[in-house]
Backbone as CSV, one residue per row, in Angstrom:
resi,resn,N_x,N_y,N_z,CA_x,CA_y,CA_z,C_x,C_y,C_z
1,UNK,98.565,84.923,138.088,97.798,85.319,136.930,98.582,85.080,135.643
2,UNK,99.880,85.331,135.667,100.685,85.136,134.477,100.638,83.689,134.002
3,UNK,100.693,82.739,134.943,100.657,81.341,134.512,99.311,80.982,133.893
4,UNK,98.218,81.518,134.450,96.919,81.218,133.836,96.806,81.894,132.479
5,UNK,97.404,83.074,132.341,97.401,83.760,131.053,98.207,82.956,130.043
6,UNK,99.355,82.455,130.460,100.186,81.646,129.579,99.435,80.388,129.156
7,UNK,98.767,79.757,130.085,97.995,78.564,129.743,96.874,78.893,128.769
8,UNK,96.215,80.042,128.952,95.154,80.447,128.042,95.690,80.703,126.641
9,UNK,96.895,81.255,126.552,97.469,81.554,125.241,97.719,80.287,124.440
10,UNK,97.948,79.203,125.130,98.206,77.951,124.444,96.926,77.207,124.095
11,UNK,95.826,77.700,124.598,94.546,77.049,124.379,93.971,77.456,123.035
12,UNK,93.282,76.547,122.383,92.655,76.875,121.100,91.422,77.747,121.282
13,UNK,90.972,77.951,122.527,89.801,78.789,122.768,90.189,80.190,123.210
14,UNK,91.491,80.476,123.282,91.952,81.798,123.706,91.596,82.835,122.662
15,UNK,91.122,83.999,123.103,90.923,85.146,122.227,91.440,86.380,122.946
16,UNK,91.806,87.377,122.179,92.293,88.609,122.784,91.216,89.311,123.585
17,UNK,89.965,89.007,123.319,88.903,89.637,124.090,89.010,89.257,125.563
18,UNK,89.765,88.174,125.855,90.039,87.853,127.243,90.937,88.919,127.872
19,UNK,91.722,89.616,127.072,92.659,90.612,127.577,92.189,92.043,127.338
20,UNK,91.645,92.305,126.172,91.198,93.648,125.830,89.826,93.566,125.194
21,UNK,89.159,94.659,125.207,87.868,94.748,124.566,88.084,95.079,123.091
22,UNK,87.571,94.241,122.215,87.746,94.438,120.782,87.163,95.774,120.334
23,UNK,86.046,96.152,120.904,85.442,97.450,120.550,86.342,98.608,120.962
24,UNK,87.006,98.474,122.091,87.956,99.492,122.536,89.128,99.595,121.558
25,UNK,89.602,98.462,121.083,90.689,98.452,120.105,90.259,99.150,118.815
26,UNK,89.021,98.942,118.404,88.506,99.605,117.201,88.420,101.114,117.410
27,UNK,87.979,101.538,118.580,87.889,102.972,118.882,89.280,103.602,118.909
28,UNK,90.251,102.887,119.455,91.626,103.388,119.449,92.130,103.563,118.022
29,UNK,91.816,102.626,117.162,92.206,102.708,115.772,91.574,103.923,115.101
30,UNK,90.292,104.149,115.371,89.597,105.302,114.809,90.245,106.613,115.244
31,UNK,90.737,106.663,116.472,91.285,107.907,117.009,92.681,108.220,116.478
32,UNK,93.328,107.271,115.856,94.663,107.507,115.297,94.548,108.362,114.044
33,UNK,95.377,109.392,113.981,95.371,110.220,112.783,95.861,109.428,111.576
34,UNK,96.801,108.553,111.812,97.359,107.779,110.707,97.640,106.349,111.140
35,UNK,97.349,105.436,110.267,97.868,104.076,110.306,97.908,103.613,108.864
36,UNK,98.792,102.707,108.566,98.914,102.214,107.210,98.832,100.706,107.183
37,UNK,98.685,100.183,105.993,98.660,98.743,105.771,99.796,98.405,104.808
38,UNK,100.656,97.487,105.194,101.837,97.209,104.382,101.485,96.703,102.992
39,UNK,100.373,96.024,102.850,100.025,95.525,101.522,99.504,96.628,100.601
40,UNK,99.287,97.816,101.159,98.878,98.992,100.385,99.830,100.130,100.720
41,UNK,101.108,99.892,100.514,102.141,100.824,100.937,102.037,102.175,100.242
42,UNK,101.769,102.179,98.959,101.670,103.442,98.222,100.509,104.292,98.759
43,UNK,99.360,103.664,98.980,98.223,104.407,99.538,98.498,104.846,100.972
44,UNK,99.200,104.012,101.723,99.566,104.384,103.095,100.438,105.627,103.087
45,UNK,101.351,105.700,102.145,102.200,106.879,102.030,101.365,108.116,101.719
46,UNK,100.404,107.985,100.814,99.537,109.121,100.476,98.770,109.616,101.708
47,UNK,98.281,108.677,102.527,97.581,109.063,103.748,98.531,109.735,104.734
48,UNK,99.736,109.191,104.872,100.716,109.766,105.787,101.039,111.200,105.403
49,UNK,101.118,111.466,104.121,101.434,112.812,103.642,100.351,113.831,103.993
50,UNK,99.164,113.357,104.356,98.061,114.247,104.713,97.947,114.479,106.221
51,UNK,98.845,113.896,107.019,98.767,114.061,108.468,99.196,115.467,108.866
52,UNK,98.779,115.876,110.048,99.154,117.203,110.546,100.667,117.304,110.721
53,UNK,101.327,116.199,111.045,102.787,116.200,111.170,103.427,116.637,109.860
54,UNK,102.998,116.045,108.759,103.577,116.378,107.457,103.245,117.813,107.055
55,UNK,102.037,118.220,107.327,101.634,119.578,106.968,102.385,120.605,107.810
56,UNK,102.632,120.309,109.070,103.329,121.220,109.968,104.775,121.421,109.537
57,UNK,105.451,120.326,109.198,106.867,120.409,108.837,107.089,120.517,107.335
58,UNK,106.022,120.398,106.571,106.083,120.508,105.114,107.156,119.604,104.510
59,UNK,107.431,118.519,105.183,108.407,117.564,104.671,108.047,116.195,105.213
60,UNK,107.738,115.306,104.325,107.394,113.946,104.732,108.251,112.972,103.954
61,UNK,108.709,111.974,104.654,109.496,110.946,104.000,109.048,109.588,104.507
62,UNK,108.520,108.836,103.610,108.158,107.455,103.925,109.394,106.655,103.575
63,UNK,110.055,106.099,104.556,111.356,105.462,104.359,111.319,104.433,103.224
64,UNK,112.294,104.515,102.331,112.330,103.593,101.190,112.510,102.142,101.623
65,UNK,113.122,101.940,102.799,113.291,100.562,103.239,111.982,99.914,103.659
66,UNK,110.920,100.700,103.761,109.623,100.135,104.099,108.924,99.530,102.890
67,UNK,109.471,99.765,101.697,108.820,99.248,100.501,108.722,97.734,100.579
68,UNK,107.591,97.263,100.161,107.314,95.831,100.234,108.041,95.106,99.112
69,UNK,108.715,94.044,99.456,109.387,93.207,98.479,108.408,92.120,98.045
70,UNK,107.795,92.325,96.883,106.771,91.395,96.420,107.332,90.026,96.057
71,UNK,108.642,89.940,95.869,109.218,88.640,95.538,109.426,87.787,96.781
72,UNK,109.250,88.350,97.961,109.461,87.604,99.202,108.142,87.028,99.698
73,UNK,107.800,85.883,99.177,106.556,85.215,99.552,106.827,83.893,100.256
74,UNK,107.945,83.801,100.958,108.337,82.526,101.549,107.301,82.014,102.539
75,UNK,106.775,82.875,103.395,105.807,82.432,104.393,104.538,81.932,103.717
76,UNK,104.050,82.676,102.737,102.844,82.283,102.018,103.060,80.952,101.298
77,UNK,104.181,80.849,100.600,104.463,79.615,99.863,104.602,78.424,100.801
78,UNK,105.267,78.618,101.934,105.402,77.542,102.918,104.034,77.101,103.406
79,UNK,103.194,78.050,103.741,101.877,77.698,104.269,101.040,76.976,103.220
80,UNK,101.149,77.377,101.974,100.391,76.713,100.918,100.861,75.275,100.713
81,UNK,102.144,75.036,100.876,102.696,73.694,100.679,102.500,72.786,101.885
82,UNK,102.522,73.351,103.090,102.631,72.511,104.277,101.432,72.512,105.219
83,UNK,100.480,73.392,105.032,99.344,73.433,105.941,98.081,72.911,105.263
84,UNK,97.335,72.143,106.010,96.072,71.619,105.500,94.949,72.615,105.781
85,UNK,93.790,72.387,105.203,92.637,73.235,105.466,92.294,73.214,106.961
86,UNK,92.460,72.072,107.583,92.224,71.968,109.022,93.116,72.954,109.786
87,UNK,94.402,73.011,109.411,95.329,73.938,110.066,94.908,75.392,109.830
88,UNK,94.539,75.727,108.595,94.080,77.081,108.296,92.854,77.439,109.136
89,UNK,91.927,76.509,109.247,90.719,76.756,110.045,91.053,76.974,111.509
90,UNK,92.002,76.198,112.032,92.428,76.376,113.421,93.067,77.742,113.628
91,UNK,93.929,78.133,112.710,94.595,79.432,112.800,93.564,80.555,112.771
92,UNK,92.586,80.447,111.875,91.529,81.463,111.801,90.729,81.530,113.092
93,UNK,90.433,80.391,113.667,89.664,80.360,114.909,90.446,81.012,116.044
94,UNK,91.694,80.642,116.177,92.526,81.178,117.252,92.740,82.685,117.090
95,UNK,92.807,83.151,115.863,93.086,84.555,115.584,91.845,85.338,115.167
96,UNK,90.684,84.896,115.557,89.452,85.523,115.083,89.352,86.998,115.471
97,UNK,89.796,87.371,116.667,89.766,88.781,117.058,90.720,89.608,116.201
98,UNK,91.918,89.079,115.951,92.873,89.781,115.093,92.311,89.963,113.690
99,UNK,91.673,88.927,113.183,91.094,88.995,111.840,89.989,90.042,111.796
100,UNK,89.137,90.063,112.812,88.063,91.058,112.863,88.632,92.474,112.948
101,UNK,89.651,92.668,113.787,90.259,93.991,113.907,90.934,94.402,112.600
102,UNK,91.607,93.472,111.937,92.235,93.767,110.656,91.190,94.168,109.609
103,UNK,90.105,93.435,109.532,89.055,93.760,108.554,88.468,95.145,108.845
104,UNK,88.302,95.466,110.117,87.817,96.789,110.497,88.836,97.863,110.089
105,UNK,90.120,97.598,110.349,91.180,98.546,109.984,91.228,98.734,108.473
106,UNK,91.079,97.667,107.744,91.100,97.738,106.272,89.947,98.602,105.754
107,UNK,88.766,98.403,106.317,87.605,99.192,105.920,87.834,100.675,106.234
108,UNK,88.329,100.962,107.434,88.608,102.336,107.846,89.701,102.945,106.977
109,UNK,90.717,102.171,106.660,91.811,102.628,105.813,91.282,103.086,104.454
110,UNK,90.423,102.274,103.848,89.916,102.644,102.527,88.901,103.793,102.589
111,UNK,88.156,103.908,103.659,87.291,105.075,103.826,88.134,106.351,103.850
112,UNK,89.205,106.323,104.620,90.092,107.492,104.712,90.793,107.757,103.383
113,UNK,91.218,106.712,102.712,91.886,106.866,101.425,90.947,107.519,100.420
114,UNK,89.720,107.052,100.358,88.748,107.627,99.429,88.472,109.089,99.773
115,UNK,88.382,109.391,101.042,88.139,110.762,101.472,89.298,111.676,101.069
116,UNK,90.523,111.226,101.288,91.715,112.015,100.941,91.808,112.212,99.434
117,UNK,91.525,111.166,98.684,91.645,111.225,97.223,90.419,111.855,96.571
118,UNK,89.372,112.067,97.369,88.181,112.690,96.838,87.402,111.821,95.870
119,UNK,87.381,110.519,96.133,86.619,109.618,95.276,85.523,108.942,96.092
120,UNK,84.495,108.515,95.404,83.375,107.863,96.083,83.772,106.450,96.479
121,UNK,83.361,106.071,97.679,83.594,104.717,98.170,82.253,104.044,98.379
122,UNK,82.264,102.755,98.276,81.021,102.033,98.558,81.017,101.484,99.945
């Protein structure tokens, strides 16, 4: 089975749904009290501060080394210089389940953020 799995991973038609149910992954995400998104580190910290862990110990520390270094765009710059639209389309196709799960996580993240901050969300 491992060899067939390895072969599938190299295939352009491979999706994680072959291994896990995407809906199950979304439900697992919903059940987590906290998750953050690195591109929204400040908001992630605000959400973390509202977890039962932080409230129980009345002390929360979001490690300073987790701060995003906005000047480090090497991967993005490399991809912009060296990948064609065809390559981007292939990457999107191969990672379609990851992209869908990320978009779902992003939506859930902002719903929770709006709820914590007490602001209306659309």
